[in-house]
Structures are given as structure tokens and as C-alpha cells.
C-alpha positions in Angstrom: -6.5 4.6 29.4 -9.6 3.0 28.0 -9.4 -0.5 26.6 -11.3 0.5 23.5 -10.5 4.1 22.6 -12.9 6.6 21.0 -12.7 5.9 17.3 -13.4 9.5 16.2 -9.7 10.1 15.8 -9.3 7.0 13.6 -8.2 7.8 10.0 -10.9 7.2 7.4 -10.7 6.1 3.8 -10.5 9.7 2.8 -7.3 10.1 4.7 -5.5 7.3 2.8 -3.2 8.6 0.1 -4.5 6.4 -2.7 -3.7 8.1 -6.0 -3.9 7.4 -9.7 -0.7 5.6 -10.7 -0.7 6.2 -14.5 1.7 9.1 -14.3 4.2 7.2 -12.1 3.9 4.2 -14.3 4.7 6.3 -17.4 7.8 7.6 -15.6 9.0 4.2 -14.7 8.2 2.9 -18.2 10.6 5.6 -19.6 13.4 4.3 -17.3 12.5 0.7 -18.5 13.5 1.8 -22.0 17.0 2.7 -20.6 17.3 -0.4 -18.4 20.0 -2.2 -20.2 21.8 -3.4 -17.1 20.7 -6.0 -14.5 20.3 -3.6 -11.6 18.2 -1.1 -13.6 16.1 -4.0 -15.0 15.6 -5.3 -11.4 14.7 -1.8 -10.2 12.1 -1.3 -12.9 10.7 -4.8 -12.4 10.3 -4.2 -8.7 8.6 -0.8 -9.3 6.1 -2.4 -11.6 5.5 -5.2 -9.1 4.8 -2.5 -6.5 2.3 -0.8 -8.8 0.6 -4.2 -9.4 0.3 -4.9 -5.7 -1.1 -1.4 -5.0 -3.7 -1.8 -7.8 -4.7 -5.2 -6.3 -4.9 -3.6 -2.8 -7.1 -0.8 -4.0 -9.4 -3.3 -5.8 -9.7 -5.5 -2.7 -10.2 -2.5 -0.5 -13.0 -1.2 -2.6 -14.6 -4.6 -2.7 -14.4 -4.9 1.1 -16.1 -1.5 1.6 -18.8 -2.4 -1.0 -19.6 -5.9 0.2 -19.3 -5.0 3.9 -20.5 -1.4 4.2 -20.0 0.3 7.6 -22.8 -0.5 10.0 -23.6 -3.9 8.5 -22.2 -7.2 9.6 -22.9 -10.8 8.9 -20.8 -12.0 11.9 -18.5 -10.0 14.0 -15.0 -11.2 12.9 -15.7 -10.3 9.3 -13.7 -7.0 9.4 -10.6 -9.0 10.2 -10.8 -11.2 7.1 -12.3 -8.5 4.9 -9.2 -6.2 5.1 -6.4 -8.8 5.1 -6.1 -9.1 1.3 -5.7 -5.3 1.0 -3.1 -5.2 3.8 -1.2 -8.2 2.4 -0.9 -6.5 -1.0 0.1 -3.1 0.6 2.8 -4.9 2.5 4.1 -6.6 -0.7 4.0 -3.2 -2.5 6.1 -1.7 0.3 8.7 -4.5 0.0 8.9 -4.0 -3.7 9.6 -0.3 -3.3 12.4 -1.2 -0.9 13.7 -3.7 -3.5 13.5 -0.9 -6.1 15.5 1.5 -3.9 18.2 -1.1 -3.3 18.5 -2.0 -6.9 18.8 1.6 -7.9 21.5 2.1 -5.2 23.4 -0.8 -6.6 23.0 0.7 -10.1 24.5 3.9 -8.7 27.6 2.2 -7.6 28.3 1.1 -11.2 26.6 4.1 -12.7 24.9 1.7 -15.1 24.7 4.3 -17.8 22.4 6.6 -16.0 23.3 9.9 -14.4 24.2 9.5 -10.7 22.1 12.5 -9.7 19.1 10.9 -11.5 19.7 7.6 -9.8 19.7 9.3 -6.4 16.5 11.0 -7.3 14.9 7.7 -8.3 15.9 6.2 -4.9 14.2 9.1 -3.2 11.1 8.5 -5.4 11.0 4.8 -4.5 11.4 5.6 -0.8 8.6 8.2 -1.1 6.3 5.7 -2.7 7.1 3.2 0.0 6.2 5.7 2.7 2.9 6.6 0.9 2.0 2.9 0.6 2.8 2.5 4.3 0.5 5.4 5.2 -2.3 3.8 3.2 -1.7 0.5 5.2 -1.8 2.5 8.4 -5.2 4.0 7.5 -6.6 0.6 6.4 -5.4 -1.1 9.6 -7.0 1.7 11.7 -10.2 1.3 9.7 -10.1 -2.5 10.1 -9.7 -2.2 13.9 -12.5 0.3 14.2 -14.9 -1.8 12.1 -13.9 -5.0 14.0 -14.7 -3.3 17.3 -18.0 -1.9 15.9 -18.9 -5.4 14.6 -18.0 -7.0 17.9 -20.3 -4.5 19.8 -23.1 -5.1 17.3 -22.8 -8.9 17.8 -22.7 -8.6 21.6 -25.8 -6.3 21.6 -27.7 -8.7 19.3 -27.1 -11.7 21.5 -29.9 -12.6 23.9 
């Protein structure tokens, strides 16, 4: 097995499931209007924190790709540092979706004034969003690794 695999099978930015969040935000805002109990309030709060982290991740990802386009490098470790803010925010978003799911599960135990079937659906939605955010992180990590390797090779080739 080669130490540095062929990167042709590495996911690209086009493979990352970034998506507009406005529709999801509206759905959770509707639940926020019904959130009259601690667990529902906690669930809504965590969902909005997840949205915020994902928005920050996308902004830092776009900045990384704009300031450090593929094929350019100031010094070879830059890909490592360039992608870390994005990955940190995606990890935080994933944790917030987990917190959302647990808060909804707790709300389901007490029914918290919302239909049990709806609460179960919201837990599924939260877990689906967590999975999507994790897929984005996977693509960004693969891109980070590929770019790091490319930058390292460019640096080594440029050395006398």
C-alpha cells in the first residue's frame, strides 16, 4: 500500500453536502414558537447553535479556498492551518445536533406539549443534520490532506 495514495479518489468541494439553511432555520423557528418547556427550548437553542457553527464553517471554508487556491502555496504546512477553523466549526455543529437530539428525546419523555410522533421526527431530523455535517467534515478533511500533501511536494521540489 503506498504511503501517499493517489488523490484522484479524494472527495472534492463539490461532493460536500453544503446546502442553504434558510428552510431548516424556518422550520426550527416554528418549533421555537412552541418551545414553552426547558427541553424544547434547549433543543431549539442547540439547533440554532448548530446552524451558526455551520454558517461560520462555510464562511471559513470559502475564505480558505479563496486565499489559498489549489496549486498555490506560501509555505507547505499552510493547508493544515487553513482548514482547521472550518473543521472546528463543523465538529461543534455536529455536537450541537447531538445535543438537539438528546433534548428532544428528553422532551418526548415528558411529551412537553408536542405530539410524540412529531418529537420522534425531529430527533430523526437532528440526527440527519448531524450526519450531513459529518459528511461535510469528511470531505473537508480529505481535501485538507490532499492539499497538504500537494503543498509538501511543491515545497520539496522547490528546495535546492
